[in-house]
C-alpha positions as CSV (number, residue, x, y, z in Angstrom):
1,X,81.8,91.0,82.0
2,X,82.0,87.6,83.6
3,X,82.8,86.7,87.2
4,X,86.3,85.5,86.3
5,X,87.2,88.7,84.6
6,X,86.0,90.8,87.6
7,X,88.1,88.7,90.0
8,X,91.2,89.4,87.9
9,X,90.5,93.2,88.3
10,X,89.7,93.2,92.0
11,X,93.3,93.7,93.2
12,X,93.7,96.6,90.9
13,X,90.4,98.3,91.8
14,X,90.7,97.6,95.6
15,X,94.4,98.5,95.7
16,X,93.8,101.8,93.9
17,X,90.7,102.7,96.0
18,X,92.5,101.8,99.3
19,X,95.5,103.8,98.3
20,X,93.4,106.9,97.5
21,X,91.5,106.7,100.8
22,X,94.7,106.3,102.7
23,X,96.3,109.3,100.9
24,X,93.3,111.5,101.7
25,X,93.5,110.6,105.4
26,X,97.3,110.9,105.8
27,X,98.1,113.8,103.4
28,X,98.3,116.6,106.0
29,X,101.0,114.6,107.9
30,X,102.8,114.0,104.6
31,X,102.7,117.8,103.8
32,X,104.0,118.5,107.3
33,X,106.8,116.0,106.9
34,X,107.7,117.5,103.5
35,X,107.8,121.0,104.9
36,X,110.0,119.8,107.8
37,X,112.4,118.1,105.4
38,X,112.8,121.2,103.1
39,X,113.4,123.7,105.9
40,X,117.0,124.7,106.8
41,X,118.5,123.8,103.4
42,X,121.5,125.7,102.1
43,X,120.6,125.5,98.4
44,X,117.5,127.6,98.2
45,X,117.4,130.8,100.4
46,X,113.6,130.6,100.5
47,X,113.8,127.6,102.7
48,X,117.0,128.3,104.7
49,X,115.2,129.5,107.8
50,X,114.0,127.0,110.3
51,X,110.2,127.7,110.6
52,X,109.1,124.7,112.6
53,X,110.4,123.1,115.8
54,X,108.9,119.7,115.1
55,X,106.0,117.7,113.6
56,X,103.2,119.1,115.9
57,X,104.5,122.7,115.6
58,X,104.6,122.4,111.8
59,X,101.1,120.9,111.6
60,X,99.7,123.6,113.9
61,X,101.5,126.5,112.1
62,X,100.5,125.3,108.6
63,X,96.9,124.9,109.8
64,X,96.9,128.4,111.4
65,X,98.7,130.3,108.6
66,X,97.4,128.5,105.5
67,X,94.4,126.6,106.6
68,X,93.1,123.3,105.2
69,X,94.3,124.5,101.8
70,X,97.9,124.5,102.9
71,X,97.6,121.1,104.5
72,X,96.2,119.7,101.3
73,X,98.3,121.6,98.8
74,X,99.3,119.0,96.2
75,X,96.5,116.6,96.9
76,X,95.5,116.5,93.2
77,X,98.9,115.1,92.3
78,X,98.8,112.7,95.3
79,X,95.4,111.3,94.3
80,X,96.7,110.9,90.7
81,X,99.8,109.2,92.1
82,X,97.8,106.8,94.2
83,X,95.3,106.1,91.4
84,X,98.3,105.0,89.2
85,X,100.8,103.7,91.8
86,X,98.5,102.0,94.2
87,X,96.4,100.4,91.4
88,X,99.4,99.1,89.5
89,X,101.3,98.0,92.6
90,X,98.6,95.9,94.2
91,X,97.2,94.6,90.9
92,X,100.6,93.7,89.5
93,X,101.7,92.0,92.7
94,X,98.7,89.7,92.9
95,X,98.7,89.0,89.2
96,X,102.4,88.1,89.2
97,X,102.0,86.0,92.3
98,X,99.0,84.1,90.8
99,X,100.8,83.6,87.5
100,X,103.9,82.2,89.0
101,X,102.0,79.9,91.3
102,X,99.8,78.7,88.4
103,X,102.6,78.3,85.8
104,X,105.3,76.7,88.0
105,X,102.9,75.0,90.5
106,X,104.7,76.7,93.4
107,X,103.4,77.1,96.9
108,X,103.0,80.5,98.5
109,X,106.7,80.9,99.3
110,X,108.2,83.8,101.2
111,X,110.8,84.4,98.4
112,X,108.0,84.4,95.8
113,X,106.3,87.2,97.8
114,X,109.5,89.2,97.9
115,X,110.2,88.9,94.2
116,X,106.7,89.7,93.2
117,X,106.5,92.6,95.6
118,X,109.8,94.0,94.4
119,X,108.7,93.8,90.7
120,X,105.3,95.3,91.4
121,X,106.9,98.1,93.4
122,X,109.5,98.8,90.8
123,X,107.0,98.9,87.9
124,X,104.5,101.1,89.7
125,X,107.2,103.5,91.0
126,X,108.7,103.9,87.6
127,X,105.3,104.8,86.1
128,X,104.0,107.0,88.9
129,X,107.2,108.8,89.9
130,X,106.4,112.0,87.9
131,X,103.3,112.5,90.0
132,X,105.3,112.2,93.2
133,X,107.8,114.8,92.0
134,X,104.9,117.2,91.3
135,X,103.2,116.4,94.6
136,X,106.3,117.4,96.6
137,X,106.7,120.6,94.6
138,X,103.0,121.5,95.3
139,X,103.4,120.7,99.0
140,X,106.4,122.9,99.3
141,X,104.8,125.9,97.7
142,X,101.8,125.5,100.0
143,X,98.3,127.0,99.8
144,X,99.8,130.5,99.0
145,X,100.2,129.8,95.3
146,X,97.4,128.7,93.1
147,X,99.3,126.3,90.8
148,X,97.4,123.6,89.1
149,X,98.5,120.0,88.7
150,X,99.0,120.5,84.9
151,X,100.9,123.7,85.3
152,X,103.3,122.2,87.8
153,X,103.9,119.2,85.4
154,X,104.7,121.8,82.7
155,X,106.9,123.8,85.0
156,X,109.1,120.8,86.0
157,X,109.3,119.7,82.4
158,X,110.2,123.1,81.1
159,X,113.0,123.8,83.6
160,X,114.3,120.3,84.2
161,X,113.2,118.2,81.2
162,X,112.0,114.6,81.3
163,X,114.7,113.7,83.8
164,X,113.2,116.1,86.3
165,X,110.0,114.1,86.4
166,X,111.9,110.9,87.2
167,X,114.1,112.3,89.9
168,X,115.2,110.0,92.8
169,X,113.3,107.0,91.3
170,X,116.0,104.6,92.5
171,X,115.1,105.4,96.2
172,X,111.6,104.1,95.6
173,X,112.9,100.8,94.2
174,X,114.6,100.1,97.6
175,X,111.7,100.5,100.0
176,X,108.4,101.1,98.2
177,X,107.3,97.5,97.9
178,X,108.0,96.1,101.4
179,X,104.6,96.9,102.8
180,X,103.0,94.7,100.2
181,X,105.0,91.8,101.5
182,X,103.8,92.4,105.1
183,X,100.2,93.0,103.9
184,X,100.1,89.8,101.8
185,X,101.3,87.6,104.7
186,X,98.4,88.7,107.0
187,X,95.5,89.7,104.7
188,X,93.9,88.3,101.6
189,X,91.9,90.3,99.0
């Protein structure tokens, strides 16, 4: 593999690896946030009771009652999500940006960054959304169940069909790509 080919893949590889490392570091906070969001709902009696008074209380209670396993329940899906979403998002963004600049001889314009970030975010979200649905399901059940990534995918598909795996995808289109824009203005791969 030549040097030019490797440079073309750098944004994909680095973006994916950085996303996975970030996910591993922040996942307990994401689990805590998910548990806080699900509590107190009226639709499922299992989650109707308010168990946590805030972020710190939730983090401490989950740690105490379920241990590290509870804080990291759903991590397999989260890593799979970042391996697809982060890799595709960063790689697509830099590839699109480079192609537009090369083809149309444009400068590095702010609007170009917005359009490329929006497209990269939309594409990566559309592809990786099923892993996010499964991640949230696994986080909610916690470390008390021993559900595998594959079993959770099967369960969602069995009970909700293919539409269940692409639930709330439109929300990702709105905000998922904005951090690429900020990142690209201050850092270069």
